[in-house]
C-alpha positions as CSV (number, residue, x, y, z in Angstrom):
1,M,13.2,19.9,10.5
2,N,13.8,22.5,13.2
3,E,17.0,22.7,15.2
4,S,15.5,21.5,18.5
5,S,14.2,18.3,16.7
6,D,17.6,17.6,15.2
7,T,19.3,17.9,18.6
8,Q,16.8,15.5,20.1
9,A,17.3,13.0,17.3
10,T,21.1,12.8,17.8
11,E,20.8,12.1,21.5
12,P,20.8,8.4,22.5
13,A,17.3,7.1,22.4
14,Q,15.8,5.1,25.2
15,T,17.3,1.8,25.7
16,A,15.6,-0.8,23.5
17,T,14.6,-4.1,25.1
18,E,12.2,-6.8,24.1
19,M,8.6,-6.4,24.8
20,T,7.4,-7.2,28.3
21,P,4.9,-10.0,28.6
22,D,2.1,-7.4,29.0
23,Q,3.3,-5.5,25.9
24,L,3.6,-8.7,23.9
25,A,0.1,-9.8,24.9
26,E,-1.3,-6.4,23.9
27,A,0.5,-6.6,20.6
28,K,-1.0,-10.1,19.9
29,R,-4.5,-8.8,20.8
30,Y,-4.1,-5.9,18.5
31,G,-2.8,-8.1,15.7
32,R,-5.7,-10.6,16.0
33,Q,-8.3,-7.8,16.1
34,S,-6.7,-6.0,13.1
35,L,-6.6,-9.3,11.2
36,V,-10.3,-10.0,11.9
37,C,-11.2,-6.5,10.6
38,D,-9.1,-7.0,7.5
39,L,-10.7,-10.4,6.8
40,V,-14.2,-9.0,7.3
41,D,-13.4,-6.1,5.0
42,R,-12.1,-8.4,2.3
43,A,-15.2,-10.6,2.5
44,L,-17.5,-7.6,2.5
45,D,-15.8,-6.2,-0.6
46,I,-16.1,-9.6,-2.5
47,V,-19.7,-10.2,-1.5
48,Y,-20.8,-6.7,-2.3
49,L,-19.2,-6.6,-5.7
50,G,-20.5,-10.1,-6.4
51,I,-24.1,-9.1,-5.7
52,V,-23.8,-5.9,-7.7
53,A,-22.1,-7.6,-10.6
54,L,-24.3,-10.6,-10.9
55,V,-27.7,-9.2,-9.7
56,A,-28.0,-5.4,-9.6
57,A,-25.7,-4.1,-12.4
58,R,-28.0,-4.8,-15.4
59,P,-31.2,-3.3,-13.8
60,I,-29.3,-0.2,-12.8
61,D,-27.9,0.2,-16.3
62,L,-31.4,-0.3,-17.8
63,W,-32.8,2.3,-15.3
64,L,-30.0,4.8,-16.4
65,Q,-30.8,4.2,-20.1
66,G,-34.5,4.9,-19.6
67,S,-34.1,7.9,-17.3
68,S,-32.3,10.1,-19.8
69,P,-31.6,10.1,-23.5
70,L,-28.2,11.5,-22.8
71,W,-27.2,8.6,-20.7
72,A,-28.7,6.2,-23.2
73,D,-26.7,7.5,-26.1
74,C,-23.4,8.3,-24.3
75,W,-21.9,5.1,-23.1
76,T,-18.9,6.8,-21.4
77,L,-21.2,9.0,-19.3
78,R,-23.3,6.1,-18.3
79,L,-20.2,4.1,-17.4
80,A,-19.0,7.0,-15.2
81,V,-22.5,7.3,-13.4
82,L,-22.6,3.5,-12.9
83,F,-19.1,3.6,-11.4
84,A,-20.1,6.5,-9.1
85,I,-23.1,4.5,-7.9
86,V,-21.2,1.3,-7.3
87,F,-18.4,3.1,-5.6
88,G,-20.7,5.4,-3.5
89,L,-22.7,2.5,-2.2
90,H,-19.6,0.6,-1.4
91,V,-18.4,3.5,0.7
92,A,-21.7,3.6,2.5
93,V,-21.7,-0.2,3.2
94,S,-18.1,-0.3,4.4
95,F,-18.0,2.9,6.4
96,P,-18.9,1.4,9.8
97,L,-16.1,-1.2,9.5
98,S,-13.7,1.5,8.3
99,F,-14.6,3.7,11.2
100,Y,-14.1,0.9,13.7
101,S,-10.9,-0.5,12.3
102,G,-9.3,3.0,11.4
103,H,-10.4,5.0,14.4
104,V,-12.0,3.0,17.3
105,L,-9.5,0.2,17.3
106,E,-6.5,2.5,16.9
107,H,-7.7,4.5,19.9
108,R,-8.4,1.4,21.9
109,F,-4.8,0.4,21.7
110,A,-3.5,4.0,22.1
111,L,-2.1,4.1,18.6
112,S,-3.9,7.1,17.2
113,N,-3.6,10.8,17.8
114,Q,-6.6,11.8,15.7
115,T,-9.9,13.3,16.7
116,F,-13.0,11.9,14.9
117,G,-13.0,15.0,12.8
118,G,-9.4,14.6,11.8
119,W,-9.9,10.9,11.0
120,L,-13.1,11.7,9.0
121,W,-11.3,14.4,6.9
122,R,-8.5,12.1,6.0
123,Y,-10.9,9.3,5.2
124,T,-12.9,11.6,3.0
125,K,-9.8,12.7,1.1
126,R,-8.8,9.1,0.6
127,M,-12.2,8.2,-0.8
128,V,-12.3,11.2,-3.1
129,L,-8.8,10.4,-4.4
130,G,-9.5,6.7,-4.7
131,G,-12.9,7.3,-6.4
132,G,-11.4,9.8,-8.9
133,L,-8.5,7.5,-9.8
134,G,-10.8,4.4,-10.0
135,L,-13.1,6.3,-12.3
136,A,-10.3,7.4,-14.6
137,L,-8.8,3.9,-14.7
138,F,-12.0,2.0,-15.4
139,V,-13.3,4.5,-18.0
140,G,-9.8,4.1,-19.7
141,L,-10.1,0.3,-19.4
142,F,-13.4,0.3,-21.2
143,W,-12.2,2.6,-23.9
144,L,-9.3,0.2,-24.6
145,I,-11.8,-2.7,-24.8
146,W,-14.1,-0.8,-27.1
147,T,-11.2,0.3,-29.4
148,T,-8.6,-2.5,-29.4
149,G,-10.9,-5.6,-29.4
150,P,-9.6,-9.1,-28.6
151,W,-6.1,-7.9,-27.6
152,W,-7.3,-5.3,-25.1
153,W,-6.0,-7.3,-22.1
154,L,-2.4,-7.1,-23.3
155,V,-2.7,-3.4,-24.2
156,A,-4.4,-2.7,-20.9
157,A,-1.6,-4.4,-19.0
158,G,1.0,-2.1,-20.7
159,A,-1.1,0.9,-20.1
160,F,-1.6,0.2,-16.4
161,F,2.2,-0.4,-16.1
162,L,2.8,3.1,-17.4
163,V,0.2,4.4,-15.0
164,S,1.9,2.7,-12.1
165,V,5.2,4.3,-13.0
166,L,3.5,7.7,-13.2
167,L,1.8,7.2,-9.9
168,G,5.2,6.1,-8.4
169,Q,6.7,9.5,-9.5
170,L,3.8,11.5,-8.2
171,M,3.3,9.8,-4.9
172,P,5.9,11.7,-2.8
173,V,5.5,15.1,-4.5
174,L,1.7,15.3,-5.1
175,I,-0.3,12.5,-3.4
176,M,1.4,12.1,0.0
177,P,1.4,15.9,0.8
178,L,-2.4,15.8,0.6
179,F,-2.3,13.7,3.8
180,Y,1.0,14.5,5.7
181,K,3.2,17.5,6.2
182,I,6.5,16.8,4.5
183,E,9.6,19.0,4.9
184,R,13.3,18.6,4.0
185,L,15.3,17.2,6.9
186,D,18.1,19.3,8.4
187,Y,20.2,16.6,10.2
188,P,23.8,17.0,9.0
189,E,25.2,13.9,10.8
190,L,22.5,11.6,9.4
191,L,22.7,13.1,5.9
192,E,26.4,12.7,5.9
193,R,26.2,9.0,6.8
194,L,23.4,8.3,4.4
195,G,25.5,9.9,1.6
196,R,28.3,7.4,2.3
197,L,25.8,4.5,2.2
198,V,24.7,5.3,-1.3
199,E,28.1,5.9,-2.8
200,G,28.8,3.4,-5.6
201,T,25.2,2.1,-5.6
202,G,23.9,4.3,-8.4
203,L,21.1,5.4,-6.1
204,S,20.2,9.0,-6.8
205,I,18.1,10.6,-4.0
206,E,16.5,14.0,-4.5
207,G,16.5,14.6,-0.7
208,V,15.8,13.3,2.8
209,Y,12.5,14.4,4.3
210,R,10.7,14.4,7.6
211,L,7.2,12.9,7.4
212,D,4.8,14.3,10.0
213,L,3.2,11.0,11.1
214,S,2.6,12.1,14.8
215,E,-0.3,14.2,13.8
216,E,-2.1,11.0,13.0
217,T,-0.4,8.1,14.9
218,V,2.3,7.1,17.3
219,K,3.5,4.4,14.9
220,A,6.8,4.8,13.2
221,N,7.8,4.3,9.6
222,A,10.4,5.0,6.9
223,M,10.4,4.5,3.1
224,L,12.2,5.1,-0.1
225,A,9.5,6.7,-2.2
226,G,9.3,8.0,-5.8
227,V,10.7,7.1,-9.2
228,G,13.6,8.8,-11.0
229,R,13.9,12.5,-10.2
230,T,11.3,12.3,-7.4
231,R,13.0,9.5,-5.5
232,R,13.5,10.6,-1.9
233,V,13.9,9.2,1.6
234,L,10.9,9.8,4.0
235,L,11.5,9.3,7.7
236,G,8.6,9.6,10.1
237,D,9.0,12.1,12.8
238,T,8.0,9.3,15.3
239,L,10.9,7.3,14.0
240,L,13.3,10.2,14.3
241,K,12.2,10.8,17.9
242,G,12.4,7.2,18.9
243,C,15.7,6.0,17.3
244,N,19.3,7.1,17.6
245,L,21.7,7.8,14.7
246,D,23.0,4.2,14.3
247,E,19.5,2.9,14.3
248,L,18.4,5.3,11.6
249,V,21.4,4.4,9.5
250,A,20.6,0.7,9.8
251,I,17.0,1.3,8.8
252,F,18.1,3.4,5.8
253,A,20.6,0.8,4.7
254,H,17.7,-1.6,4.3
255,E,16.0,0.8,1.9
256,V,19.3,1.1,-0.1
257,G,19.2,-2.6,-0.4
258,H,15.9,-2.5,-2.2
259,H,17.6,-0.3,-4.8
260,V,20.8,-2.3,-5.1
261,F,18.8,-5.5,-5.8
262,H,16.4,-3.7,-8.1
263,H,13.4,-4.9,-6.0
264,I,11.1,-2.0,-7.0
265,R,11.8,-2.6,-10.7
266,K,11.3,-6.4,-10.3
267,M,8.0,-5.9,-8.4
268,M,6.7,-3.6,-11.2
269,L,7.5,-6.2,-13.8
270,I,5.8,-8.8,-11.7
271,G,2.9,-6.5,-11.5
272,L,2.9,-6.2,-15.3
273,V,2.7,-9.9,-15.8
274,A,0.0,-10.2,-13.0
275,S,-2.1,-7.5,-14.6
276,A,-1.9,-9.2,-18.0
277,V,-3.0,-12.5,-16.4
278,G,-5.8,-10.8,-14.5
279,F,-7.1,-9.0,-17.5
280,W,-6.9,-12.1,-19.7
281,I,-9.0,-13.9,-17.1
282,C,-11.5,-11.1,-17.1
283,D,-11.6,-11.4,-20.9
284,A,-12.4,-15.1,-20.8
285,L,-15.1,-14.8,-18.1
286,V,-16.8,-11.9,-19.5
287,K,-17.2,-13.6,-22.8
288,L,-18.8,-16.5,-21.1
289,W,-21.1,-14.3,-19.1
290,V,-22.2,-11.9,-21.8
291,G,-22.2,-14.5,-24.6
292,G,-22.4,-13.9,-28.3
293,S,-20.4,-15.3,-31.2
294,P,-18.3,-13.6,-32.4
295,F,-17.9,-11.5,-29.2
296,D,-18.7,-7.8,-29.9
297,Y,-15.9,-5.9,-28.0
298,A,-16.9,-2.6,-29.6
299,H,-20.2,-2.8,-27.8
300,L,-19.2,-4.3,-24.5
301,P,-22.2,-3.5,-22.2
302,V,-21.7,-0.9,-19.6
303,Y,-23.3,-3.2,-17.0
304,T,-20.2,-5.4,-17.1
305,L,-18.2,-2.8,-15.1
306,P,-19.0,-4.3,-11.7
307,F,-18.2,-7.7,-13.1
308,F,-14.7,-6.6,-14.0
309,M,-14.3,-5.1,-10.5
310,F,-15.5,-8.4,-8.9
311,V,-13.2,-10.6,-10.9
312,L,-10.2,-8.4,-10.4
313,G,-10.9,-8.2,-6.7
314,V,-11.0,-12.0,-6.4
315,F,-7.9,-12.4,-8.5
316,T,-6.0,-9.9,-6.4
317,N,-6.8,-11.6,-3.2
318,L,-5.9,-15.0,-4.6
319,L,-2.6,-13.6,-5.9
320,E,-1.6,-11.8,-2.7
321,P,0.1,-14.8,-1.0
322,V,2.3,-15.2,-4.0
323,N,3.2,-11.4,-4.1
324,N,3.8,-11.5,-0.3
325,T,6.1,-14.5,-0.6
326,I,8.3,-12.7,-3.1
327,S,8.1,-9.5,-1.0
328,R,9.3,-11.2,2.1
329,R,12.2,-12.7,0.2
330,Y,13.2,-9.2,-0.9
331,E,12.9,-7.8,2.6
332,R,15.2,-10.5,3.9
333,Q,17.7,-9.8,1.1
334,S,17.6,-6.1,2.0
335,D,18.0,-6.9,5.8
336,R,21.2,-8.9,5.0
337,Y,22.5,-6.1,2.8
338,A,22.0,-3.6,5.6
339,L,23.8,-5.7,8.1
340,E,26.7,-6.4,5.8
341,Q,27.1,-2.8,4.7
342,T,26.9,-1.2,8.1
343,G,27.9,-3.8,10.6
344,L,25.3,-2.3,12.9
345,A,23.7,-5.5,13.9
346,A,23.1,-4.3,17.5
347,A,21.5,-1.1,16.2
348,F,19.4,-3.1,13.8
349,V,18.1,-5.3,16.6
350,S,17.4,-2.4,18.9
351,A,15.6,-0.5,16.1
352,F,13.3,-3.4,15.3
353,H,12.5,-3.9,19.0
354,K,11.5,-0.2,19.2
355,L,9.4,-0.5,16.0
356,A,7.6,-3.5,17.5
357,K,6.8,-1.5,20.6
358,L,5.8,1.6,18.8
359,N,3.6,-0.1,16.3
360,K,2.4,-2.9,18.7
361,D,3.5,-5.3,16.1
362,D,3.3,-9.0,17.1
363,P,6.9,-10.2,16.6
364,D,5.9,-13.8,16.0
365,P,2.4,-14.0,14.4
366,P,1.0,-17.4,13.3
367,P,2.8,-18.8,10.2
368,L,-0.4,-19.2,8.2
369,E,-1.2,-15.5,8.8
370,V,2.3,-14.6,7.6
371,L,2.1,-16.7,4.5
372,L,-1.3,-15.3,3.4
373,F,-1.2,-11.6,4.5
374,H,2.3,-10.3,5.4
375,S,4.5,-8.6,2.9
376,H,7.3,-8.4,5.5
377,P,8.9,-11.1,7.6
378,P,7.9,-11.1,11.3
379,I,10.0,-8.9,13.4
380,G,11.1,-11.9,15.5
381,Q,12.7,-13.5,12.5
382,R,14.4,-10.3,11.4
383,V,15.8,-9.8,14.8
384,A,17.0,-13.4,15.1
385,M,18.8,-13.1,11.7
386,A,20.5,-9.9,12.9
387,E,21.6,-11.5,16.2
388,A,23.0,-14.5,14.3
389,F,24.9,-12.1,12.1
390,E,26.3,-10.3,15.2
391,Q,27.6,-13.6,16.6
392,R,29.5,-14.6,13.5
């Protein structure tokens, strides 16, 4: 971070107040429209995968087998081609909604700084990265099924756990730099106070970095990213510009709380159990669908690929409220930790008021929406907890 930016970040930021009625109404409109886009996107995904899995997959696979002797004999290649077809068609079907929700809606509420070209380039990179990763994962999954037989679901859960750990290590050093400019932060006062916060916690941080979010959005964010030697603090430049030193410390203390209570490790273990359950359900359903006794795992048909994608998609959506409930509990625990360790309740409150304004985040969304879709408690609840702590 350059010297002028550091100076700006140490100055008292604009006084934080609650949203005005107009700002609150706008945040609620944005929240409702974003939720509608999300629900339509989820429904579109499930309907599309259901149609492909139950109607189109087998004819496509038969066509591939008849179109080339190479694809007929090489199951792995045919699997890869089928995945490319399914994924490519999905991108085409969902593109209008992705454009509307990711570009049009964000500009309508003055939250995006991107041109259409900039948005399209980032979207293309996300699709290429997601498609490549999905191809590798599903080809690996089928190889496990073909080679390990009835216990494939247990082996696959362990394998995907290891993949999640690897991706966690690579995320801040390899994946995120594909989308954002990241540079080491030169902010001595903040670094000194963050260093005191982690003393005695066992948290080892590789560094504190500035994340260039303003190229894409006016929204602010901060995170503790990476695993092991790649663990680092990422602070959005929008956050650094909008918050004063005490507010930044209060936000960081929340991230330290996640480490102290081992939330990342616990969520990964929960993910391991969930993936084992999800794969076991896939195993039971694919045996019913394909048939055969005894079931021939070594020759599991390629056309079942979209069926796996469909079942896992439905399972993930059904499991999300459970994961979100656990996540919200962890977030509250980390909020309390931040307040107890720093005593900066006023800074915590002002920081979240600012975040609500910057992100146009409805501070009190409907309870059912929170239960089903929110991984974090509403900002109104978090602020109320901090105000109650301050009054003790």
